[in-house]
C-alpha positions in Angstrom: 2.0 -2.9 11.8 1.9 0.9 11.4 0.9 2.7 8.3 3.6 5.0 6.7 2.7 7.0 3.7 6.4 6.9 2.5 6.4 3.1 2.6 3.2 2.8 0.7 4.4 5.2 -2.0 7.6 3.1 -2.4 5.7 -0.1 -2.5 3.3 1.2 -5.1 6.1 2.5 -7.2 7.8 -0.9 -7.2 4.6 -2.8 -8.2 2.6 -2.2 -11.4 -0.4 -4.2 -10.1 -0.6 -1.8 -7.1 -0.3 1.2 -9.3 -3.3 0.1 -11.3 -5.2 -0.7 -8.1 -4.4 2.7 -6.7 -5.7 4.5 -9.8 -8.8 2.3 -9.8 -9.5 3.2 -6.1 -9.0 6.9 -6.7 -11.4 6.9 -9.7 -14.0 4.6 -8.3 -14.3 6.3 -5.0 -13.3 9.8 -6.1 -10.5 9.9 -3.5 -7.3 12.0 -3.3 -4.1 10.0 -3.6 -3.3 10.2 0.1 -6.7 8.7 1.1 -6.5 6.1 -1.7 -3.0 5.0 -0.5 -4.4 4.4 3.0 -7.3 2.5 1.6 -4.9 0.4 -0.5 -2.8 -0.3 2.6 -5.8 -1.6 4.5 -7.0 -3.7 1.5 -3.7 -5.2 0.3 -1.1 -4.9 3.1 -2.8 -5.1 6.5 -5.9 -7.1 5.5 -7.0 -9.7 8.0 -5.3 -11.3 10.8 -2.7 -13.1 8.7 -1.9 -9.9 6.7 -2.4 -9.1 3.1 -0.7 -10.1 -0.1 2.0 -7.4 0.1 2.6 -7.4 3.9 6.1 -8.9 3.6 7.2 -6.4 0.9 5.9 -3.6 3.1 7.8 -4.9 6.2 11.0 -5.0 4.2 10.8 -1.3 3.6 10.9 -0.8 7.3 14.3 -2.6 7.7 17.4 -0.5 8.0 19.6 -0.4 4.9 22.7 -2.4 5.2 
C-alpha cells in the first residue's frame, strides 16, 4: 500500500482519535505536520503484516467515486 499525503489528511479529518494522535506525535517528537502524518500512517495504517487499525478506511479513500 502506498502512502499518499492527501489520503492521510482526509482520514485524519474524518477521525477525532487520529486528530488527537497527530497532535500528540507533533508535540512529543517536535515534528512538522507532514512528517507527523507519515509517522501516523506507519503507526496506525500500515503497521505490521496484517495492517493497522485504519487500513480499510485508508484503502476506501483510494477507490474511485461512483
